[in-house]
PQR file with spaces between the fields and no chain letter, atoms N, CA, C, O and H, PARSE charges and radii, in Angstrom:
ATOM       1  N    MET     1     145.639   80.898  130.647 -0.4000 1.5000
ATOM       2  CA   MET     1     144.749   81.511  129.681 -0.0000 2.0000
ATOM       3  C    MET     1     145.196   82.929  129.379  0.5500 1.7000
ATOM       4  O    MET     1     145.702   83.649  130.240 -0.5500 1.4000
ATOM       5  N    SER     2     144.996   83.294  128.152 -0.4000 1.5000
ATOM       6  CA   SER     2     145.387   84.621  127.717 -0.0000 2.0000
ATOM       7  C    SER     2     144.223   85.589  127.914  0.5500 1.7000
ATOM       8  O    SER     2     143.063   85.236  127.699 -0.5500 1.4000
ATOM       9  H    SER     2     144.585   82.709  127.452  0.4000 1.0000
ATOM      10  N    GLU     3     144.541   86.782  128.316 -0.4000 1.5000
ATOM      11  CA   GLU     3     143.532   87.829  128.523 -0.0000 2.0000
ATOM      12  C    GLU     3     143.434   88.759  127.312  0.5500 1.7000
ATOM      13  O    GLU     3     142.813   89.818  127.397 -0.5500 1.4000
ATOM      14  H    GLU     3     145.483   87.068  128.490  0.4000 1.0000
ATOM      15  N    GLU     4     144.036   88.376  126.197 -0.4000 1.5000
ATOM      16  CA   GLU     4     144.087   89.273  125.039 -0.0000 2.0000
ATOM      17  C    GLU     4     142.761   89.360  124.292  0.5500 1.7000
ATOM      18  O    GLU     4     142.546   90.328  123.563 -0.5500 1.4000
ATOM      19  H    GLU     4     144.541   87.516  126.129  0.4000 1.0000
ATOM      20  N    GLY     5     141.883   88.411  124.441 -0.4000 1.5000
ATOM      21  CA   GLY     5     140.611   88.442  123.724 -0.0000 2.0000
ATOM      22  C    GLY     5     140.719   87.684  122.417  0.5500 1.7000
ATOM      23  O    GLY     5     141.562   86.799  122.272 -0.5500 1.4000
ATOM      24  H    GLY     5     142.058   87.624  125.033  0.4000 1.0000
ATOM      25  N    ASP     6     139.864   88.029  121.465 -0.4000 1.5000
ATOM      26  CA   ASP     6     139.857   87.347  120.173 -0.0000 2.0000
ATOM      27  C    ASP     6     141.081   87.734  119.343  0.5500 1.7000
ATOM      28  O    ASP     6     141.621   88.832  119.478 -0.5500 1.4000
ATOM      29  H    ASP     6     139.178   88.748  121.583  0.4000 1.0000
ATOM      30  N    ALA     7     141.494   86.825  118.498 -0.4000 1.5000
ATOM      31  CA   ALA     7     142.612   87.094  117.600 -0.0000 2.0000
ATOM      32  C    ALA     7     142.154   88.054  116.510  0.5500 1.7000
ATOM      33  O    ALA     7     140.985   88.037  116.124 -0.5500 1.4000
ATOM      34  H    ALA     7     141.055   85.934  118.389  0.4000 1.0000
ATOM      35  N    PRO     8     143.053   88.886  116.013 -0.5600 1.5000
ATOM      36  CA   PRO     8     142.667   89.801  114.923  0.2800 2.0000
ATOM      37  C    PRO     8     142.312   89.009  113.671  0.5500 1.7000
ATOM      38  O    PRO     8     142.834   87.914  113.466 -0.5500 1.4000
ATOM      39  N    PRO     9     141.439   89.544  112.841 -0.5600 1.5000
ATOM      40  CA   PRO     9     141.049   88.815  111.622  0.2800 2.0000
ATOM      41  C    PRO     9     142.238   88.640  110.693  0.5500 1.7000
ATOM      42  O    PRO     9     143.109   89.507  110.614 -0.5500 1.4000
ATOM      43  N    ASP    10     142.269   87.520  109.994 -0.4000 1.5000
ATOM      44  CA   ASP    10     143.341   87.230  109.056 -0.0000 2.0000
ATOM      45  C    ASP    10     143.071   87.965  107.748  0.5500 1.7000
ATOM      46  O    ASP    10     142.067   87.702  107.085 -0.5500 1.4000
ATOM      47  H    ASP    10     141.562   86.816  110.058  0.4000 1.0000
ATOM      48  N    ASP    11     143.961   88.885  107.372 -0.4000 1.5000
ATOM      49  CA   ASP    11     143.773   89.670  106.162 -0.0000 2.0000
ATOM      50  C    ASP    11     143.946   88.842  104.892  0.5500 1.7000
ATOM      51  O    ASP    11     143.462   89.238  103.832 -0.5500 1.4000
ATOM      52  H    ASP    11     144.777   89.098  107.910  0.4000 1.0000
ATOM      53  N    ASP    12     144.623   87.705  104.979 -0.4000 1.5000
ATOM      54  CA   ASP    12     144.868   86.876  103.805 -0.0000 2.0000
ATOM      55  C    ASP    12     143.722   85.913  103.508  0.5500 1.7000
ATOM      56  O    ASP    12     143.721   85.264  102.462 -0.5500 1.4000
ATOM      57  H    ASP    12     145.016   87.382  105.840  0.4000 1.0000
ATOM      58  N    ALA    13     142.760   85.811  104.400 -0.4000 1.5000
ATOM      59  CA   ALA    13     141.661   84.863  104.209 -0.0000 2.0000
ATOM      60  C    ALA    13     140.726   85.364  103.106  0.5500 1.7000
ATOM      61  O    ALA    13     140.424   86.554  103.025 -0.5500 1.4000
ATOM      62  H    ALA    13     142.761   86.338  105.250  0.4000 1.0000
ATOM      63  N    ASP    14     140.280   84.443  102.269 -0.4000 1.5000
ATOM      64  CA   ASP    14     139.320   84.796  101.216 -0.0000 2.0000
ATOM      65  C    ASP    14     137.921   84.795  101.803  0.5500 1.7000
ATOM      66  O    ASP    14     137.496   83.816  102.416 -0.5500 1.4000
ATOM      67  H    ASP    14     140.526   83.476  102.335  0.4000 1.0000
ATOM      68  N    GLY    15     137.210   85.892  101.615 -0.4000 1.5000
ATOM      69  CA   GLY    15     135.849   85.992  102.117 -0.0000 2.0000
ATOM      70  C    GLY    15     134.859   85.446  101.108  0.5500 1.7000
ATOM      71  O    GLY    15     135.188   85.249   99.939 -0.5500 1.4000
ATOM      72  H    GLY    15     137.556   86.688  101.118  0.4000 1.0000
ATOM      73  N    VAL    16     133.671   85.211  101.561 -0.4000 1.5000
ATOM      74  CA   VAL    16     132.594   84.762  100.699 -0.0000 2.0000
ATOM      75  C    VAL    16     131.852   85.999  100.218  0.5500 1.7000
ATOM      76  O    VAL    16     131.357   86.772  101.038 -0.5500 1.4000
ATOM      77  H    VAL    16     133.403   85.371  102.511  0.4000 1.0000
ATOM      78  N    PRO    17     131.761   86.208   98.886 -0.5600 1.5000
ATOM      79  CA   PRO    17     131.059   87.396   98.400  0.2800 2.0000
ATOM      80  C    PRO    17     129.573   87.314   98.733  0.5500 1.7000
ATOM      81  O    PRO    17     128.966   86.247   98.648 -0.5500 1.4000
ATOM      82  N    LEU    18     129.003   88.439   99.108 -0.4000 1.5000
ATOM      83  CA   LEU    18     127.582   88.481   99.423 -0.0000 2.0000
ATOM      84  C    LEU    18     126.731   88.409   98.170  0.5500 1.7000
ATOM      85  O    LEU    18     125.622   87.875   98.200 -0.5500 1.4000
ATOM      86  H    LEU    18     129.497   89.306   99.177  0.4000 1.0000
ATOM      87  N    ILE    19     127.242   88.944   97.063 -0.4000 1.5000
ATOM      88  CA   ILE    19     126.503   88.910   95.807 -0.0000 2.0000
ATOM      89  C    ILE    19     127.503   88.653   94.686  0.5500 1.7000
ATOM      90  O    ILE    19     128.564   89.276   94.637 -0.5500 1.4000
ATOM      91  H    ILE    19     128.143   89.378   97.038  0.4000 1.0000
ATOM      92  N    GLU    20     127.167   87.748   93.803 -0.4000 1.5000
ATOM      93  CA   GLU    20     128.024   87.427   92.672 -0.0000 2.0000
ATOM      94  C    GLU    20     127.815   88.457   91.561  0.5500 1.7000
ATOM      95  O    GLU    20     126.828   89.193   91.569 -0.5500 1.4000
ATOM      96  H    GLU    20     126.306   87.242   93.844  0.4000 1.0000
ATOM      97  N    GLY    21     128.725   88.506   90.628 -0.4000 1.5000
ATOM      98  CA   GLY    21     128.634   89.458   89.535 -0.0000 2.0000
ATOM      99  C    GLY    21     127.390   89.272   88.694  0.5500 1.7000
ATOM     100  O    GLY    21     126.744   90.252   88.322 -0.5500 1.4000
ATOM     101  H    GLY    21     129.527   87.909   90.621  0.4000 1.0000
ATOM     102  N    TRP    22     127.040   88.021   88.383 -0.4000 1.5000
ATOM     103  CA   TRP    22     125.859   87.785   87.559 -0.0000 2.0000
ATOM     104  C    TRP    22     124.586   88.162   88.302  0.5500 1.7000
ATOM     105  O    TRP    22     123.606   88.578   87.682 -0.5500 1.4000
ATOM     106  H    TRP    22     127.565   87.225   88.684  0.4000 1.0000
ATOM     107  N    MET    23     124.591   88.021   89.627 -0.4000 1.5000
ATOM     108  CA   MET    23     123.428   88.429   90.420 -0.0000 2.0000
ATOM     109  C    MET    23     123.274   89.949   90.378  0.5500 1.7000
ATOM     110  O    MET    23     122.164   90.469   90.270 -0.5500 1.4000
ATOM     111  H    MET    23     125.386   87.684   90.130  0.4000 1.0000
ATOM     112  N    PHE    24     124.388   90.643   90.464 -0.4000 1.5000
ATOM     113  CA   PHE    24     124.366   92.098   90.422 -0.0000 2.0000
ATOM     114  C    PHE    24     123.861   92.589   89.069  0.5500 1.7000
ATOM     115  O    PHE    24     123.109   93.561   88.996 -0.5500 1.4000
ATOM     116  H    PHE    24     125.290   90.221   90.552  0.4000 1.0000
ATOM     117  N    GLY    25     124.280   91.911   87.996 -0.4000 1.5000
ATOM     118  CA   GLY    25     123.819   92.271   86.662 -0.0000 2.0000
ATOM     119  C    GLY    25     122.322   92.085   86.506  0.5500 1.7000
ATOM     120  O    GLY    25     121.645   92.936   85.929 -0.5500 1.4000
ATOM     121  H    GLY    25     124.891   91.122   88.056  0.4000 1.0000
ATOM     122  N    ARG    26     121.798   90.974   87.020 -0.4000 1.5000
ATOM     123  CA   ARG    26     120.352   90.740   86.934 -0.0000 2.0000
ATOM     124  C    ARG    26     119.583   91.723   87.802  0.5500 1.7000
ATOM     125  O    ARG    26     118.442   92.065   87.489 -0.5500 1.4000
ATOM     126  H    ARG    26     122.348   90.283   87.489  0.4000 1.0000
ATOM     127  N    LEU    27     120.184   92.172   88.871 -0.4000 1.5000
ATOM     128  CA   LEU    27     119.536   93.143   89.741 -0.0000 2.0000
ATOM     129  C    LEU    27     119.429   94.503   89.057  0.5500 1.7000
ATOM     130  O    LEU    27     118.409   95.181   89.181 -0.5500 1.4000
ATOM     131  H    LEU    27     121.110   91.894   89.125  0.4000 1.0000
ATOM     132  N    LEU    28     120.478   94.906   88.335 -0.4000 1.5000
ATOM     133  CA   LEU    28     120.504   96.233   87.724 -0.0000 2.0000
ATOM     134  C    LEU    28     119.959   96.268   86.301  0.5500 1.7000
ATOM     135  O    LEU    28     119.753   97.356   85.763 -0.5500 1.4000
ATOM     136  H    LEU    28     121.306   94.355   88.235  0.4000 1.0000
ATOM     137  N    PHE    29     119.717   95.123   85.674 -0.4000 1.5000
ATOM     138  CA   PHE    29     119.259   95.099   84.284 -0.0000 2.0000
ATOM     139  C    PHE    29     117.962   95.873   84.067  0.5500 1.7000
ATOM     140  O    PHE    29     117.895   96.659   83.123 -0.5500 1.4000
ATOM     141  H    PHE    29     119.883   94.239   86.111  0.4000 1.0000
ATOM     142  N    PRO    30     116.925   95.693   84.893 -0.5600 1.5000
ATOM     143  CA   PRO    30     115.693   96.472   84.669  0.2800 2.0000
ATOM     144  C    PRO    30     115.914   97.979   84.779  0.5500 1.7000
ATOM     145  O    PRO    30     115.319   98.743   84.019 -0.5500 1.4000
ATOM     146  N    LEU    31     116.740   98.409   85.694 -0.4000 1.5000
ATOM     147  CA   LEU    31     117.029   99.841   85.822 -0.0000 2.0000
ATOM     148  C    LEU    31     117.765  100.366   84.599  0.5500 1.7000
ATOM     149  O    LEU    31     117.473  101.458   84.112 -0.5500 1.4000
ATOM     150  H    LEU    31     117.223   97.788   86.312  0.4000 1.0000
ATOM     151  N    ALA    32     118.713   99.593   84.109 -0.4000 1.5000
ATOM     152  CA   ALA    32     119.468  100.012   82.929 -0.0000 2.0000
ATOM     153  C    ALA    32     118.566  100.093   81.712  0.5500 1.7000
ATOM     154  O    ALA    32     118.680  101.036   80.929 -0.5500 1.4000
ATOM     155  H    ALA    32     118.951   98.706   84.505  0.4000 1.0000
ATOM     156  N    MET    33     117.680   99.137   81.534 -0.4000 1.5000
ATOM     157  CA   MET    33     116.782   99.156   80.383 -0.0000 2.0000
ATOM     158  C    MET    33     115.800  100.324   80.465  0.5500 1.7000
ATOM     159  O    MET    33     115.435  100.899   79.440 -0.5500 1.4000
ATOM     160  H    MET    33     117.587   98.371   82.170  0.4000 1.0000
ATOM     161  N    HIS    34     115.372  100.678   81.677 -0.4000 1.5000
ATOM     162  CA   HIS    34     114.492  101.829   81.834 -0.0000 2.0000
ATOM     163  C    HIS    34     115.218  103.116   81.427  0.5500 1.7000
ATOM     164  O    HIS    34     114.626  103.985   80.787 -0.5500 1.4000
ATOM     165  H    HIS    34     115.669  100.211   82.510  0.4000 1.0000
ATOM     166  N    GLU    35     116.481  103.239   81.790 -0.4000 1.5000
ATOM     167  CA   GLU    35     117.251  104.426   81.432 -0.0000 2.0000
ATOM     168  C    GLU    35     117.494  104.480   79.930  0.5500 1.7000
ATOM     169  O    GLU    35     117.481  105.564   79.346 -0.5500 1.4000
ATOM     170  H    GLU    35     116.962  102.533   82.309  0.4000 1.0000
ATOM     171  N    VAL    36     117.714  103.340   79.297 -0.4000 1.5000
ATOM     172  CA   VAL    36     117.917  103.315   77.850 -0.0000 2.0000
ATOM     173  C    VAL    36     116.672  103.819   77.138  0.5500 1.7000
ATOM     174  O    VAL    36     116.774  104.555   76.157 -0.5500 1.4000
ATOM     175  H    VAL    36     117.724  102.460   79.772  0.4000 1.0000
ATOM     176  N    GLU    37     115.507  103.432   77.618 -0.4000 1.5000
ATOM     177  CA   GLU    37     114.264  103.888   77.006 -0.0000 2.0000
ATOM     178  C    GLU    37     113.982  105.355   77.309  0.5500 1.7000
ATOM     179  O    GLU    37     113.390  106.051   76.484 -0.5500 1.4000
ATOM     180  H    GLU    37     115.425  102.834   78.415  0.4000 1.0000
ATOM     181  N    ARG    38     114.391  105.829   78.463 -0.4000 1.5000
ATOM     182  CA   ARG    38     114.070  107.184   78.896 -0.0000 2.0000
ATOM     183  C    ARG    38     114.977  108.236   78.251  0.5500 1.7000
ATOM     184  O    ARG    38     114.496  109.290   77.835 -0.5500 1.4000
ATOM     185  H    ARG    38     114.872  105.264   79.134  0.4000 1.0000
ATOM     186  N    VAL    39     116.261  107.965   78.165 -0.4000 1.5000
ATOM     187  CA   VAL    39     117.219  108.957   77.700 -0.0000 2.0000
ATOM     188  C    VAL    39     117.383  108.833   76.185  0.5500 1.7000
ATOM     189  O    VAL    39     117.706  107.753   75.691 -0.5500 1.4000
ATOM     190  H    VAL    39     116.651  107.108   78.502  0.4000 1.0000
ATOM     191  N    PRO    40     117.166  109.922   75.437 -0.5600 1.5000
ATOM     192  CA   PRO    40     117.350  109.844   73.978  0.2800 2.0000
ATOM     193  C    PRO    40     118.848  109.748   73.624  0.5500 1.7000
ATOM     194  O    PRO    40     119.698  110.205   74.388 -0.5500 1.4000
ATOM     195  N    PRO    41     119.160  109.157   72.477 -0.5600 1.5000
ATOM     196  CA   PRO    41     120.554  109.066   72.076  0.2800 2.0000
ATOM     197  C    PRO    41     121.152  110.461   71.864  0.5500 1.7000
ATOM     198  O    PRO    41     120.436  111.389   71.488 -0.5500 1.4000
ATOM     199  N    ALA    42     122.424  110.610   72.096 -0.4000 1.5000
ATOM     200  CA   ALA    42     123.083  111.909   71.969 -0.0000 2.0000
ATOM     201  C    ALA    42     123.186  112.348   70.517  0.5500 1.7000
ATOM     202  O    ALA    42     123.223  113.547   70.238 -0.5500 1.4000
ATOM     203  H    ALA    42     123.006  109.856   72.401  0.4000 1.0000
ATOM     204  N    ASN    43     123.232  111.404   69.589 -0.4000 1.5000
ATOM     205  CA   ASN    43     123.385  111.760   68.182 -0.0000 2.0000
ATOM     206  C    ASN    43     122.073  111.727   67.419  0.5500 1.7000
ATOM     207  O    ASN    43     122.072  111.611   66.194 -0.5500 1.4000
ATOM     208  H    ASN    43     123.202  110.430   69.815  0.4000 1.0000
ATOM     209  N    ASP    44     120.955  111.828   68.128 -0.4000 1.5000
ATOM     210  CA   ASP    44     119.635  111.803   67.482 -0.0000 2.0000
ATOM     211  C    ASP    44     119.300  113.197   66.973  0.5500 1.7000
ATOM     212  O    ASP    44     119.233  114.144   67.757 -0.5500 1.4000
ATOM     213  H    ASP    44     120.956  111.922   69.123  0.4000 1.0000
ATOM     214  N    ASP    45     119.087  113.332   65.650 -0.4000 1.5000
ATOM     215  CA   ASP    45     118.801  114.631   65.046 -0.0000 2.0000
ATOM     216  C    ASP    45     117.389  115.113   65.358  0.5500 1.7000
ATOM     217  O    ASP    45     117.130  116.315   65.296 -0.5500 1.4000
ATOM     218  H    ASP    45     119.141  112.563   65.014  0.4000 1.0000
ATOM     219  N    GLU    46     116.474  114.213   65.689 -0.4000 1.5000
ATOM     220  CA   GLU    46     115.089  114.590   65.945 -0.0000 2.0000
ATOM     221  C    GLU    46     114.891  115.256   67.302  0.5500 1.7000
ATOM     222  O    GLU    46     113.893  115.949   67.500 -0.5500 1.4000
ATOM     223  H    GLU    46     116.684  113.237   65.739  0.4000 1.0000
ATOM     224  N    ALA    47     115.794  115.070   68.220 -0.4000 1.5000
ATOM     225  CA   ALA    47     115.622  115.605   69.579 -0.0000 2.0000
ATOM     226  C    ALA    47     115.919  117.066   69.682  0.5500 1.7000
ATOM     227  O    ALA    47     115.815  117.642   70.765 -0.5500 1.4000
ATOM     228  H    ALA    47     116.605  114.507   68.059  0.4000 1.0000
């Protein structure tokens, strides 16, 4: 038996993403829409 312990992780292995891109978009969409409503456009003459 080897006393080296666990083998080092394989850097070439593909990991499973914790969150997909579409999930991230749905998570941030309400925040983005709130900012769009809050911040006036830069080219607005009325501001």
